[in-house]
MARGU-435078 format. One record per atom (N, C-alpha, C, CB): residue in three letters; atom name; x, y, z. Coordinates in steps of 0.2 Angstrom, whole numbers, padded with zeros to 4 digits. Glycine has a CB too. Example, Ala and Ser with C-alpha at 12.3 -4.5 7.8 and 13.67 -1.06 7.14 Angstrom:
BEGIN
('ala'; 'N'; (0066; -0028; 0039))
('ala'; 'CA'; (0062; -0022; 0039))
('ala'; 'C'; (0066; -0016; 0039))
('ala'; 'CB'; (0057; -0022; 0045))
('ser'; 'N'; (0064; -0011; 0035))
('ser'; 'CA'; (0068; -0005; 0036))
('ser'; 'C'; (0064; 0000; 0039))
('ser'; 'CB'; (0070; -0003; 0029))
END
This chain:
BEGIN
('gln'; 'N'; (0098; -0023; 0032))
('gln'; 'CA'; (0094; -0013; 0033))
('gln'; 'C'; (0087; -0017; 0029))
('gln'; 'CB'; (0100; -0003; 0025))
('val'; 'N'; (0081; -0013; 0033))
('val'; 'CA'; (0075; -0015; 0028))
('val'; 'C'; (0076; -0012; 0021))
('val'; 'CB'; (0069; -0013; 0030))
('gln'; 'N'; (0073; -0016; 0014))
('gln'; 'CA'; (0069; -0012; 0009))
('gln'; 'C'; (0065; -0014; 0008))
('gln'; 'CB'; (0072; -0010; 0004))
('leu'; 'N'; (0060; -0008; 0002))
('leu'; 'CA'; (0052; -0011; 0002))
('leu'; 'C'; (0053; -0008; -0004))
('leu'; 'CB'; (0044; -0009; 0009))
('val'; 'N'; (0052; -0014; -0010))
('val'; 'CA'; (0052; -0009; -0015))
('val'; 'C'; (0045; -0009; -0020))
('val'; 'CB'; (0057; -0010; -0019))
('glu'; 'N'; (0041; -0008; -0021))
('glu'; 'CA'; (0034; -0006; -0026))
('glu'; 'C'; (0033; -0007; -0032))
('glu'; 'CB'; (0032; 0001; -0026))
('ser'; 'N'; (0029; -0011; -0035))
('ser'; 'CA'; (0028; -0011; -0038))
('ser'; 'C'; (0020; -0012; -0042))
('ser'; 'CB'; (0032; -0014; -0038))
('gly'; 'N'; (0020; -0009; -0050))
('gly'; 'CA'; (0014; -0014; -0052))
('gly'; 'C'; (0009; -0009; -0054))
('gly'; 'CB'; (0011; -0019; -0048))
('gly'; 'N'; (0013; -0001; -0054))
('gly'; 'CA'; (0007; 0005; -0054))
('gly'; 'C'; (0006; 0005; -0059))
('gly'; 'CB'; (0007; 0012; -0051))
('gly'; 'N'; (0005; 0011; -0063))
('gly'; 'CA'; (0002; 0015; -0072))
('gly'; 'C'; (-0006; 0017; -0074))
('gly'; 'CB'; (0003; 0008; -0080))
('ser'; 'N'; (-0006; 0015; -0080))
('ser'; 'CA'; (-0013; 0020; -0080))
('ser'; 'C'; (-0018; 0016; -0083))
('ser'; 'CB'; (-0012; 0027; -0085))
('val'; 'N'; (-0024; 0020; -0080))
('val'; 'CA'; (-0027; 0013; -0080))
('val'; 'C'; (-0036; 0017; -0082))
('val'; 'CB'; (-0026; 0007; -0070))
('gln'; 'N'; (-0040; 0016; -0087))
('gln'; 'CA'; (-0045; 0021; -0084))
('gln'; 'C'; (-0052; 0019; -0077))
('gln'; 'CB'; (-0048; 0022; -0090))
('ala'; 'N'; (-0057; 0022; -0079))
('ala'; 'CA'; (-0061; 0025; -0070))
('ala'; 'C'; (-0062; 0017; -0074))
('ala'; 'CB'; (-0072; 0035; -0066))
('gly'; 'N'; (-0065; 0015; -0066))
('gly'; 'CA'; (-0068; 0008; -0069))
('gly'; 'C'; (-0064; 0002; -0069))
('gly'; 'CB'; (-0069; 0010; -0076))
('gly'; 'N'; (-0056; 0006; -0071))
('gly'; 'CA'; (-0052; 0000; -0069))
('gly'; 'C'; (-0049; -0006; -0062))
('gly'; 'CB'; (-0048; 0003; -0070))
('ser'; 'N'; (-0044; -0008; -0062))
('ser'; 'CA'; (-0042; -0011; -0056))
('ser'; 'C'; (-0032; -0013; -0060))
('ser'; 'CB'; (-0050; -0020; -0053))
('leu'; 'N'; (-0030; -0009; -0055))
('leu'; 'CA'; (-0023; -0012; -0056))
('leu'; 'C'; (-0022; -0017; -0046))
('leu'; 'CB'; (-0015; -0003; -0058))
('arg'; 'N'; (-0017; -0020; -0045))
('arg'; 'CA'; (-0012; -0023; -0039))
('arg'; 'C'; (-0007; -0018; -0040))
('arg'; 'CB'; (-0009; -0031; -0040))
('leu'; 'N'; (-0005; -0018; -0034))
('leu'; 'CA'; (0004; -0014; -0032))
('leu'; 'C'; (0006; -0020; -0028))
('leu'; 'CB'; (0005; -0005; -0026))
('ser'; 'N'; (0009; -0021; -0032))
('ser'; 'CA'; (0015; -0027; -0024))
('ser'; 'C'; (0023; -0021; -0020))
('ser'; 'CB'; (0022; -0037; -0030))
('cys'; 'N'; (0023; -0023; -0015))
('cys'; 'CA'; (0027; -0019; -0010))
('cys'; 'C'; (0031; -0029; -0008))
('cys'; 'CB'; (0021; -0012; -0002))
('ala'; 'N'; (0036; -0025; -0011))
('ala'; 'CA'; (0041; -0031; -0010))
('ala'; 'C'; (0045; -0029; -0003))
('ala'; 'CB'; (0046; -0032; -0016))
('ala'; 'N'; (0046; -0035; 0003))
('ala'; 'CA'; (0049; -0030; 0009))
('ala'; 'C'; (0055; -0037; 0008))
('ala'; 'CB'; (0044; -0028; 0017))
('ser'; 'N'; (0061; -0031; 0011))
('ser'; 'CA'; (0070; -0037; 0014))
('ser'; 'C'; (0073; -0034; 0021))
('ser'; 'CB'; (0081; -0036; 0006))
('gly'; 'N'; (0074; -0036; 0024))
('gly'; 'CA'; (0078; -0035; 0030))
('gly'; 'C'; (0075; -0035; 0035))
('gly'; 'CB'; (0081; -0031; 0030))
('leu'; 'N'; (0070; -0035; 0034))
('leu'; 'CA'; (0065; -0037; 0044))
('leu'; 'C'; (0066; -0042; 0046))
('leu'; 'CB'; (0055; -0037; 0046))
('arg'; 'N'; (0067; -0042; 0052))
('arg'; 'CA'; (0069; -0044; 0060))
('arg'; 'C'; (0064; -0048; 0060))
('arg'; 'CB'; (0069; -0040; 0065))
('phe'; 'N'; (0065; -0057; 0063))
('phe'; 'CA'; (0059; -0056; 0068))
('phe'; 'C'; (0054; -0054; 0073))
('phe'; 'CB'; (0060; -0056; 0070))
('gly'; 'N'; (0047; -0054; 0069))
('gly'; 'CA'; (0042; -0049; 0072))
('gly'; 'C'; (0037; -0049; 0072))
('gly'; 'CB'; (0043; -0044; 0071))
('val'; 'N'; (0032; -0046; 0072))
('val'; 'CA'; (0028; -0043; 0071))
('val'; 'C'; (0027; -0036; 0068))
('val'; 'CB'; (0026; -0043; 0075))
('tyr'; 'N'; (0024; -0035; 0064))
('tyr'; 'CA'; (0025; -0029; 0057))
('tyr'; 'C'; (0020; -0026; 0055))
('tyr'; 'CB'; (0027; -0031; 0052))
('ile'; 'N'; (0017; -0019; 0053))
('ile'; 'CA'; (0014; -0019; 0053))
('ile'; 'C'; (0012; -0016; 0044))
('ile'; 'CB'; (0013; -0017; 0059))
('phe'; 'N'; (0012; -0016; 0038))
('phe'; 'CA'; (0012; -0014; 0032))
('phe'; 'C'; (0005; -0008; 0034))
('phe'; 'CB'; (0012; -0022; 0025))
('gly'; 'N'; (0009; -0004; 0027))
('gly'; 'CA'; (0005; 0000; 0029))
('gly'; 'C'; (0006; 0005; 0020))
('gly'; 'CB'; (0007; 0003; 0037))
('trp'; 'N'; (-0001; 0003; 0019))
('trp'; 'CA'; (-0003; 0007; 0012))
('trp'; 'C'; (-0003; 0014; 0011))
('trp'; 'CB'; (-0010; 0006; 0009))
('phe'; 'N'; (0000; 0020; 0009))
('phe'; 'CA'; (0000; 0029; 0009))
('phe'; 'C'; (-0001; 0030; -0001))
('phe'; 'CB'; (0010; 0033; 0012))
('arg'; 'N'; (-0004; 0035; -0001))
('arg'; 'CA'; (-0004; 0038; -0005))
('arg'; 'C'; (-0003; 0047; -0005))
('arg'; 'CB'; (-0010; 0036; -0006))
('lys'; 'N'; (0000; 0046; -0010))
('lys'; 'CA'; (0001; 0056; -0011))
('lys'; 'C'; (-0002; 0061; -0016))
('lys'; 'CB'; (0008; 0059; -0011))
('ala'; 'N'; (-0006; 0066; -0016))
('ala'; 'CA'; (-0009; 0068; -0024))
('ala'; 'C'; (-0007; 0075; -0024))
('ala'; 'CB'; (-0017; 0068; -0025))
('pro'; 'N'; (-0003; 0073; -0030))
('pro'; 'CA'; (0000; 0079; -0031))
('pro'; 'C'; (-0006; 0088; -0028))
('pro'; 'CB'; (0003; 0079; -0042))
('gly'; 'N'; (-0002; 0090; -0021))
('gly'; 'CA'; (-0006; 0097; -0021))
('gly'; 'C'; (-0010; 0096; -0013))
('gly'; 'CB'; (-0013; 0098; -0029))
('lys'; 'N'; (-0008; 0087; -0010))
('lys'; 'CA'; (-0014; 0088; -0005))
('lys'; 'C'; (-0008; 0080; -0001))
('lys'; 'CB'; (-0026; 0088; -0010))
('glu'; 'N'; (-0012; 0082; 0005))
('glu'; 'CA'; (-0007; 0080; 0012))
('glu'; 'C'; (-0007; 0072; 0009))
('glu'; 'CB'; (-0012; 0081; 0021))
('arg'; 'N'; (-0002; 0066; 0011))
('arg'; 'CA'; (0000; 0062; 0013))
('arg'; 'C'; (-0008; 0058; 0013))
('arg'; 'CB'; (0005; 0064; 0019))
('glu'; 'N'; (-0010; 0055; 0013))
('glu'; 'CA'; (-0016; 0048; 0013))
('glu'; 'C'; (-0015; 0039; 0016))
('glu'; 'CB'; (-0017; 0047; 0006))
('phe'; 'N'; (-0018; 0041; 0023))
('phe'; 'CA'; (-0016; 0031; 0024))
('phe'; 'C'; (-0020; 0029; 0018))
('phe'; 'CB'; (-0020; 0027; 0032))
('val'; 'N'; (-0020; 0023; 0019))
('val'; 'CA'; (-0024; 0021; 0012))
('val'; 'C'; (-0027; 0014; 0016))
('val'; 'CB'; (-0018; 0019; 0003))
('gly'; 'N'; (-0021; 0012; 0018))
('gly'; 'CA'; (-0026; 0005; 0022))
('gly'; 'C'; (-0019; 0000; 0024))
('gly'; 'CB'; (-0032; -0001; 0014))
('ser'; 'N'; (-0021; -0002; 0030))
('ser'; 'CA'; (-0012; -0009; 0032))
('ser'; 'C'; (-0016; -0015; 0035))
('ser'; 'CB'; (-0004; -0005; 0041))
('ile'; 'N'; (-0011; -0019; 0034))
('ile'; 'CA'; (-0011; -0026; 0033))
('ile'; 'C'; (-0008; -0031; 0045))
('ile'; 'CB'; (-0002; -0027; 0024))
('asn'; 'N'; (-0006; -0033; 0044))
('asn'; 'CA'; (-0004; -0035; 0049))
('asn'; 'C'; (-0001; -0042; 0045))
('asn'; 'CB'; (-0007; -0035; 0055))
('arg'; 'N'; (0006; -0042; 0045))
('arg'; 'CA'; (0008; -0046; 0043))
('arg'; 'C'; (0006; -0054; 0045))
('arg'; 'CB'; (0014; -0044; 0045))
('ser'; 'N'; (0007; -0053; 0054))
('ser'; 'CA'; (0007; -0060; 0057))
('ser'; 'C'; (-0001; -0061; 0057))
('ser'; 'CB'; (0010; -0062; 0064))
('thr'; 'N'; (-0009; -0056; 0060))
('thr'; 'CA'; (-0014; -0061; 0060))
('thr'; 'C'; (-0018; -0057; 0055))
('thr'; 'CB'; (-0017; -0063; 0068))
('asp'; 'N'; (-0016; -0054; 0050))
('asp'; 'CA'; (-0019; -0052; 0044))
('asp'; 'C'; (-0026; -0047; 0044))
('asp'; 'CB'; (-0022; -0058; 0041))
('thr'; 'N'; (-0023; -0046; 0051))
('thr'; 'CA'; (-0029; -0040; 0051))
('thr'; 'C'; (-0030; -0035; 0048))
('thr'; 'CB'; (-0028; -0037; 0057))
('val'; 'N'; (-0032; -0031; 0047))
('val'; 'CA'; (-0032; -0028; 0040))
('val'; 'C'; (-0039; -0020; 0043))
('val'; 'CB'; (-0036; -0036; 0032))
('gly'; 'N'; (-0035; -0015; 0040))
('gly'; 'CA'; (-0040; -0007; 0040))
('gly'; 'C'; (-0039; -0004; 0035))
('gly'; 'CB'; (-0039; -0001; 0045))
('tyr'; 'N'; (-0045; 0000; 0033))
('tyr'; 'CA'; (-0046; 0005; 0026))
('tyr'; 'C'; (-0048; 0009; 0027))
('tyr'; 'CB'; (-0050; 0005; 0021))
('ala'; 'N'; (-0042; 0017; 0022))
('ala'; 'CA'; (-0049; 0022; 0026))
('ala'; 'C'; (-0054; 0019; 0020))
('ala'; 'CB'; (-0047; 0032; 0026))
('asp'; 'N'; (-0059; 0026; 0024))
('asp'; 'CA'; (-0067; 0027; 0022))
('asp'; 'C'; (-0066; 0025; 0013))
('asp'; 'CB'; (-0071; 0038; 0025))
('ser'; 'N'; (-0061; 0028; 0013))
('ser'; 'CA'; (-0061; 0032; 0003))
('ser'; 'C'; (-0059; 0028; 0001))
('ser'; 'CB'; (-0057; 0039; -0001))
('val'; 'N'; (-0055; 0022; 0002))
('val'; 'CA'; (-0056; 0016; -0003))
('val'; 'C'; (-0063; 0007; 0001))
('val'; 'CB'; (-0044; 0012; -0003))
('met'; 'N'; (-0064; 0012; 0006))
('met'; 'CA'; (-0068; 0005; 0007))
('met'; 'C'; (-0072; 0001; 0001))
('met'; 'CB'; (-0073; 0006; 0011))
('gly'; 'N'; (-0070; -0007; 0001))
('gly'; 'CA'; (-0078; -0009; -0005))
('gly'; 'C'; (-0073; -0010; -0008))
('gly'; 'CB'; (-0085; -0004; -0009))
('arg'; 'N'; (-0067; -0004; -0012))
('arg'; 'CA'; (-0066; -0004; -0017))
('arg'; 'C'; (-0058; -0009; -0018))
('arg'; 'CB'; (-0066; 0003; -0018))
('phe'; 'N'; (-0051; -0005; -0013))
('phe'; 'CA'; (-0045; -0010; -0014))
('phe'; 'C'; (-0046; -0015; -0007))
('phe'; 'CB'; (-0037; -0005; -0014))
('thr'; 'N'; (-0041; -0021; -0008))
('thr'; 'CA'; (-0038; -0025; -0003))
('thr'; 'C'; (-0031; -0026; 0000))
('thr'; 'CB'; (-0039; -0031; -0006))
('ile'; 'N'; (-0029; -0023; 0003))
('ile'; 'CA'; (-0025; -0030; 0007))
('ile'; 'C'; (-0021; -0037; 0005))
('ile'; 'CB'; (-0028; -0032; 0011))
('ser'; 'N'; (-0019; -0039; 0003))
('ser'; 'CA'; (-0015; -0047; 0006))
('ser'; 'C'; (-0010; -0045; 0007))
('ser'; 'CB'; (-0014; -0053; 0001))
('arg'; 'N'; (-0006; -0051; 0008))
('arg'; 'CA'; (-0001; -0051; 0009))
('arg'; 'C'; (0004; -0062; 0006))
('arg'; 'CB'; (-0003; -0049; 0018))
('asp'; 'N'; (0008; -0061; 0007))
('asp'; 'CA'; (0012; -0067; 0004))
('asp'; 'C'; (0018; -0068; 0009))
('asp'; 'CB'; (0015; -0066; -0005))
('asn'; 'N'; (0016; -0071; 0013))
('asn'; 'CA'; (0023; -0071; 0021))
('asn'; 'C'; (0030; -0074; 0015))
('asn'; 'CB'; (0021; -0079; 0031))
('ala'; 'N'; (0028; -0081; 0013))
('ala'; 'CA'; (0033; -0083; 0011))
('ala'; 'C'; (0038; -0081; 0004))
('ala'; 'CB'; (0031; -0089; 0012))
('lys'; 'N'; (0034; -0073; 0001))
('lys'; 'CA'; (0040; -0071; -0003))
('lys'; 'C'; (0040; -0063; 0001))
('lys'; 'CB'; (0040; -0072; -0013))
('ser'; 'N'; (0037; -0063; 0004))
('ser'; 'CA'; (0039; -0056; 0009))
('ser'; 'C'; (0036; -0048; 0008))
('ser'; 'CB'; (0046; -0055; 0008))
('thr'; 'N'; (0029; -0050; 0002))
('thr'; 'CA'; (0027; -0048; -0002))
('thr'; 'C'; (0020; -0045; 0002))
('thr'; 'CB'; (0027; -0052; -0007))
('val'; 'N'; (0017; -0037; -0002))
('val'; 'CA'; (0011; -0037; 0001))
('val'; 'C'; (0007; -0033; -0004))
('val'; 'CB'; (0012; -0033; 0009))
('phe'; 'N'; (0000; -0035; -0006))
('phe'; 'CA'; (0000; -0033; -0013))
('phe'; 'C'; (-0005; -0028; -0012))
('phe'; 'CB'; (-0003; -0039; -0018))
('leu'; 'N'; (-0008; -0022; -0014))
('leu'; 'CA'; (-0013; -0020; -0012))
('leu'; 'C'; (-0020; -0021; -0022))
('leu'; 'CB'; (-0010; -0010; -0007))
('gln'; 'N'; (-0024; -0024; -0018))
('gln'; 'CA'; (-0029; -0024; -0024))
('gln'; 'C'; (-0031; -0018; -0026))
('gln'; 'CB'; (-0036; -0028; -0024))
('met'; 'N'; (-0035; -0015; -0032))
('met'; 'CA'; (-0036; -0009; -0031))
('met'; 'C'; (-0042; -0010; -0035))
('met'; 'CB'; (-0030; -0004; -0032))
('asn'; 'N'; (-0048; -0010; -0035))
('asn'; 'CA'; (-0054; -0011; -0038))
('asn'; 'C'; (-0060; -0004; -0041))
('asn'; 'CB'; (-0058; -0015; -0031))
('ser'; 'N'; (-0063; -0002; -0043))
('ser'; 'CA'; (-0068; 0002; -0045))
('ser'; 'C'; (-0062; 0008; -0046))
('ser'; 'CB'; (-0077; 0003; -0039))
('leu'; 'N'; (-0060; 0008; -0048))
('leu'; 'CA'; (-0055; 0014; -0047))
('leu'; 'C'; (-0058; 0023; -0050))
('leu'; 'CB'; (-0048; 0011; -0052))
('lys'; 'N'; (-0054; 0025; -0048))
('lys'; 'CA'; (-0060; 0033; -0048))
('lys'; 'C'; (-0052; 0037; -0051))
('lys'; 'CB'; (-0065; 0037; -0035))
('ser'; 'N'; (-0057; 0044; -0051))
('ser'; 'CA'; (-0049; 0047; -0055))
('ser'; 'C'; (-0044; 0052; -0047))
('ser'; 'CB'; (-0053; 0056; -0065))
('glu'; 'N'; (-0047; 0051; -0044))
('glu'; 'CA'; (-0048; 0053; -0036))
('glu'; 'C'; (-0044; 0052; -0033))
('glu'; 'CB'; (-0053; 0051; -0031))
('asp'; 'N'; (-0044; 0046; -0037))
('asp'; 'CA'; (-0036; 0039; -0035))
('asp'; 'C'; (-0030; 0041; -0037))
('asp'; 'CB'; (-0035; 0031; -0040))
('thr'; 'N'; (-0031; 0044; -0042))
('thr'; 'CA'; (-0023; 0046; -0044))
('thr'; 'C'; (-0019; 0051; -0037))
('thr'; 'CB'; (-0024; 0052; -0053))
('ala'; 'N'; (-0013; 0045; -0037))
('ala'; 'CA'; (-0009; 0049; -0033))
('ala'; 'C'; (-0001; 0044; -0036))
('ala'; 'CB'; (-0012; 0049; -0024))
('val'; 'N'; (0004; 0046; -0032))
('val'; 'CA'; (0008; 0041; -0031))
('val'; 'C'; (0010; 0040; -0024))
('val'; 'CB'; (0014; 0042; -0035))
('tyr'; 'N'; (0009; 0031; -0026))
('tyr'; 'CA'; (0007; 0026; -0022))
('tyr'; 'C'; (0013; 0025; -0017))
('tyr'; 'CB'; (0004; 0021; -0025))
('tyr'; 'N'; (0013; 0027; -0006))
('tyr'; 'CA'; (0018; 0023; -0003))
('tyr'; 'C'; (0017; 0016; 0000))
('tyr'; 'CB'; (0021; 0026; 0001))
('cys'; 'N'; (0021; 0012; 0001))
('cys'; 'CA'; (0022; 0006; 0005))
('cys'; 'C'; (0024; 0010; 0010))
('cys'; 'CB'; (0026; -0001; 0003))
('ala'; 'N'; (0023; 0006; 0017))
('ala'; 'CA'; (0028; 0008; 0022))
('ala'; 'C'; (0027; 0001; 0029))
('ala'; 'CB'; (0026; 0017; 0025))
('val'; 'N'; (0033; 0002; 0031))
('val'; 'CA'; (0032; -0004; 0038))
('val'; 'C'; (0032; -0003; 0046))
('val'; 'CB'; (0038; -0009; 0038))
('arg'; 'N'; (0031; -0002; 0049))
('arg'; 'CA'; (0033; -0006; 0055))
('arg'; 'C'; (0031; -0009; 0059))
('arg'; 'CB'; (0036; -0003; 0059))
('pro'; 'N'; (0034; -0011; 0064))
('pro'; 'CA'; (0032; -0013; 0069))
('pro'; 'C'; (0028; -0017; 0074))
('pro'; 'CB'; (0033; -0011; 0070))
('asn'; 'N'; (0026; -0019; 0075))
('asn'; 'CA'; (0018; -0019; 0081))
('asn'; 'C'; (0018; -0013; 0087))
('asn'; 'CB'; (0019; -0028; 0087))
('thr'; 'N'; (0025; -0012; 0088))
('thr'; 'CA'; (0026; -0007; 0095))
('thr'; 'C'; (0029; -0004; 0092))
('thr'; 'CB'; (0029; -0008; 0102))
('arg'; 'N'; (0027; 0000; 0090))
('arg'; 'CA'; (0029; 0007; 0086))
('arg'; 'C'; (0021; 0012; 0080))
('arg'; 'CB'; (0035; 0002; 0079))
('pro'; 'N'; (0017; 0020; 0086))
('pro'; 'CA'; (0019; 0021; 0081))
('pro'; 'C'; (0018; 0020; 0073))
('pro'; 'CB'; (0022; 0020; 0082))
('asp'; 'N'; (0025; 0026; 0075))
('asp'; 'CA'; (0027; 0028; 0066))
('asp'; 'C'; (0030; 0022; 0061))
('asp'; 'CB'; (0034; 0035; 0066))
('tyr'; 'N'; (0030; 0022; 0053))
('tyr'; 'CA'; (0034; 0017; 0050))
('tyr'; 'C'; (0040; 0024; 0049))
('tyr'; 'CB'; (0029; 0012; 0040))
('gly'; 'N'; (0043; 0017; 0050))
('gly'; 'CA'; (0051; 0021; 0049))
('gly'; 'C'; (0053; 0019; 0042))
('gly'; 'CB'; (0058; 0019; 0056))
('tyr'; 'N'; (0049; 0014; 0041))
('tyr'; 'CA'; (0054; 0015; 0035))
('tyr'; 'C'; (0051; 0011; 0028))
('tyr'; 'CB'; (0063; 0011; 0038))
('trp'; 'N'; (0052; 0017; 0021))
('trp'; 'CA'; (0046; 0019; 0015))
('trp'; 'C'; (0049; 0016; 0009))
('trp'; 'CB'; (0045; 0026; 0013))
('gly'; 'N'; (0044; 0014; 0006))
('gly'; 'CA'; (0048; 0011; -0002))
('gly'; 'C'; (0046; 0016; -0008))
('gly'; 'CB'; (0045; 0002; -0005))
('gln'; 'N'; (0048; 0019; -0013))
('gln'; 'CA'; (0050; 0024; -0016))
('gln'; 'C'; (0045; 0029; -0019))
('gln'; 'CB'; (0055; 0022; -0022))
('gly'; 'N'; (0036; 0023; -0021))
('gly'; 'CA'; (0032; 0024; -0024))
('gly'; 'C'; (0031; 0021; -0032))
('gly'; 'CB'; (0031; 0029; -0022))
('thr'; 'N'; (0025; 0019; -0033))
('thr'; 'CA'; (0022; 0021; -0037))
('thr'; 'C'; (0019; 0024; -0040))
('thr'; 'CB'; (0021; 0021; -0038))
('gln'; 'N'; (0017; 0028; -0045))
('gln'; 'CA'; (0014; 0031; -0049))
('gln'; 'C'; (0006; 0029; -0053))
('gln'; 'CB'; (0020; 0031; -0053))
('val'; 'N'; (-0001; 0029; -0047))
('val'; 'CA'; (-0008; 0026; -0052))
('val'; 'C'; (-0010; 0034; -0052))
('val'; 'CB'; (-0016; 0020; -0049))
('thr'; 'N'; (-0011; 0031; -0061))
('thr'; 'CA'; (-0017; 0038; -0063))
('thr'; 'C'; (-0024; 0036; -0067))
('thr'; 'CB'; (-0013; 0045; -0070))
('val'; 'N'; (-0027; 0037; -0066))
('val'; 'CA'; (-0034; 0034; -0067))
('val'; 'C'; (-0038; 0041; -0069))
('val'; 'CB'; (-0038; 0031; -0060))
('ser'; 'N'; (-0038; 0042; -0078))
('ser'; 'CA'; (-0040; 0045; -0083))
('ser'; 'C'; (-0047; 0043; -0081))
('ser'; 'CB'; (-0037; 0043; -0090))
('ser'; 'N'; (-0054; 0049; -0082))
('ser'; 'CA'; (-0058; 0048; -0083))
('ser'; 'C'; (-0062; 0050; -0087))
('ser'; 'CB'; (-0058; 0047; -0081))
END
């Protein structure tokens, strides 16, 4: 069974940095896309970025482009979200999700980790 566990959330002042981790287990051999999403109170869930675990191809939402970086450590089956120059509007619960490269929908989700940015 696939499990995703996020960690690294917390509180930080605007302009600061945080690094989130997503540890995956139970994935079978294949090409997977890891995605990061976030949900702020009163807002819809928002796509933050994604990485192809095999090719390192990444993509980002415009709102985080140039500030957030996604990377991975395949040996540890872990994906990271480095968040720099944080803004108050980045405050949200951040979720890691994964899907096979052949499917458009993310079928597995982590429990989420809270990120709070104070101005």
